[in-house]
N, C-alpha and C positions, 0 to 999 in steps of 0.2 A: 737549769732548764733553758734550752735555746729558744729564742724568739722564732716565730713562724706564722703561717696562716692557720686558720681555725681547724682545718682538717688534721693538723699534726697533734691536736689535743683531744681527739675523739676518745682516747683511752681514759680520759679523766671524767667522762660523763657518768653520772650515777643513775641514769634513767634508761628504760628500755626504748622509749620513743617520746615524741612530743606530747602525746596524750598523757602518758605516765608522768612526765614533767609537770604538765598543767594541773593534774590531779594533786600532786604533792604540793604545788604552790598554793592551791586553794586551801589545803589543810593548814599550811603554815600561816596563811593570812587570817584564818579563824583565830589563831592564838596571838598573832603578832601585829595585826593591822593597827590596833590602838596604841602600839608602842612607838610608832613612827609619826612624826609630824606630817602635815599635808604636803609640804615641799619634799620631805624625805620619801614619801610614798610615790610621788611623781618620779623621783630619781630611781627608786627601786623598780617601778613598773617599766621604766625605760630600759633598765638593765635586763629585766626578764624578757622584753621583746627582742633585745639583741642577743639573747641566748637560745634562739630557736633553730638556727642552722645545725648546730650540734646541741642536742637537748641538754639544757642546763649549764652550758659552757659559753663564756664570752671572753674575747681577747681584744675588745675595742679599747681605745684610749679614753681616759676620763673626759678629756676635752671634747672628743667626738660624741660621747654620750650626752654631755651637757649641751652641746650645740644642737643635737637632735631634739632635746627638750625645748630649746628656744624656737626652733623651726616649727614645732607643733603648737607654739603659743603658750608654752608652759615655762616661764623663765625661772630658772634656779641657778644658784651659784655653785662654783666648784667646791667650795667649803661645805655646802649642803650635801653634795654628792658624797664627799669624803666622810661626812658625819654619818650618812646612811650606811656606808660600807662598814664603818666601825661598829655600828649597832648590829648589822647583819652578821658580822663575824662573832660578836659577843653572844648572840642567840644561837649560833651554830647553823644558821641558814646558809652561810657562805664560807668557802675557804678561798684564800687569795694566794696565788703563786706568782712570784716575780720571775721574769725571764731576762736573759742576757743576750746581747748582740755578739757577733763573731769576734769583735775586738774586746769583749769582756765587760763592756759598759752595760748598765741596767737599761732594759727596754720596758715595754708596756707590761701590765699585769694580765694574768689569766684568772677570771672569776669563775668559780665552780660551785654551783648550787648543790646542796646536800638533800638527801631524802628526808622526808618528814619523820620526826620522832616525837610522839606525844610528850609534852613536858609542861611543867608549871612555871609560868613566867610572872615576874613581879607585878603586883597589882597597880603600880603607879601608871598613870596614863601614858607617859613617855619615859624613856630611859636616857639619862645623861651619860655620855661616854667621854672620857677625858680626851681633850684635843690632841694630847701627846700620844695617844694610843696609835700603834703602827698600823698602817694599811698595807704597806708593801712588806714583802718578806715574811709571809705567814709561816713558811717552811724554809729551812735551809735546803734549797733544791739540789745542791750538789750531793747531799747525803740522802735524798729522797728514796732512791731505789734501794740503797743499802738498808734504810730504816724499814721500808715495806717488806723486804726479804726477811729481815730479822723477825718482824712481827708475825709473818706467815709461818716461820719456823717455830716460833714460840707457841702459836696457836695449835700447830700440828702436834707438838710435844705435849701440850695440855690435854689434847683429845686422846692421846695414846695412854698417858699416865693416869688420868683421872677416870677411874672405872665408874664412878657415880654418875658420870655424864649421861650414860645410856639410860639411867633411870629418871632423868629429868623430863619435864614436859616438852613435847615436840612443838617446834615453832611453825610459823606459817609456810615455810618451805616444804613441809611434809604434807601440805594440803592435797587432797585427791585431784587428779587431772580433770575430773568432771566439773570442777569449779573453774570458771573462766579466769585467766591470769589477771585481767584488768580489775576484776572485783577482789580477787585474793590480795593483790598488791595494795589496794585501797584499805581494806579491812585490817590487814596486818600492821598498818601504821598505828592502830589503836588496840587491837586484840591480836597479838602475835601468837596465836595458838590454833593449830590446824582444826581441832574439833569445833572451836567457836566459829571459825570461818565457814566450815562445812555446814554448820547448823543454820547460819544466816542464809546460805545459798539454798538449803533444803526448804526453807520457808518460801523463797521465790519459786522454787520448782512446784511445791504443793499448790501455791496460790494461782499459778498460771497453767497448770497441766491440762485444764479443760478449755483453755483459750486457744483453740486450734489455729487461729490467725497469728498467734504470737511467734515471732522468730527468736533465734538465740540472741541476736542483737537487741531485740525488744526487751528480753529478760535482763540482759546486762544493763541496759539503760535504766530499767525500773529498779534493779538492785542498787546501782550506784546512786541514783537520786534518793532512794529510800534511806540508804545508809547515811548519806550526807545530811539528810533531814534529822536522823537519829542523833548524829554527832552535834549538829547545830543546837538542837533542843537541850541536850545534856550540857553543852558548853554554856548555854544561857541560864542554867540553874535548874532545869527540870529534874526532879527526883524520880529515878526509875528503879523499881525493885527487880524487875525481870526484863533484861534487855531483849530477849527473844520475843516475849509477849508484846513488848512495846513496838519492836520492829514489825511484828505481824500486823499490828494495828495501823502502822504507817503505810505498809504495802497495801493493805486492804482499802484504806482511804484513797490512796492514789489510783487504785483500780476502779473504785466507785466513781471517782471524779472523771476518769477516762471514759467509763461507760456512759455517764450522763452527757459528756461532750459528744460522743458518737450518736446518742439518741437525738440530741438537739440538732446535729448536723443532718441526720436523716430526715427529721421533721421539717427542716427548712428546705 
C-alpha cells in the first residue's frame, strides 16, 4: 500500500459517518476501557480524535500523536502509545496497515478502527502484551487485494452451494426500512437479528405515538439512549429475563423523567 494523504484511505473506513464511528467506539469502551492503563487510554483517545476526518481511519505518525498528547498537557511516552496499539490489535479494535514510499522504503502506518462486535474479554484489569508483538505490518499489503478478492469469491461460492443458508436466521441487514439506520446499526452490534431490532423499535413507536410533539429525531435519540442504558445495565451484571419488557421499562422511565422536566420548566 502506497503512502499518501488521508483521502486516499477512505475505502478502508468501516463506518457510515462520524456518528456511526462514535457509537461503535462507545460500545467498545464499555467492554475494553478497564483493559487499558490510564496512560494507554490517553493514547487511544488521541488516536480516536485523529480518526475523525475519515471516520475511523488515521494515518498520522506515532510521534505526531504523542506530541499532540504533550501539547494537551497529557505526557505519555512513545512506548506507551505502541503498547496501546498492541492491545488494541489484540482485542480486534484496530487493524494496522503499513505503507511504502515511492522508493520502496516503509512509511507511516494507517490505523483502521473496526466495527464493534460483542465479545467476552479477559477479566483481568489490564492485559499484558509482549513487547515483541508487531505493530507494523499487520497485513502483507502487497497481497491485500488478492486476498480480499479470494475471500469474496469463497463467500459467493459458499452462498451458492450451501442450500441451508436460506433457512438460517436473518441478520440485521434484513431489518425493515421503517427502523432508522442509526438505531439498527447500534442494536445489531448486540442482537444481530432483524426481528429483535424491529421489536425494540416497535416499543419506541408504541410509547411515543401519542406524543404529537415528538419528531423522528426525538424518537431516534430516545431509542439510542434507552438501548445504551439497557446494555450498560446488563454489562454491569443486571439479570434480565425479558429484554423487551426491560427495555419498555427503561423507555417509560425516560419519558416520565422528560415529562416531569417539562412540567417543572412550565411551572417556573
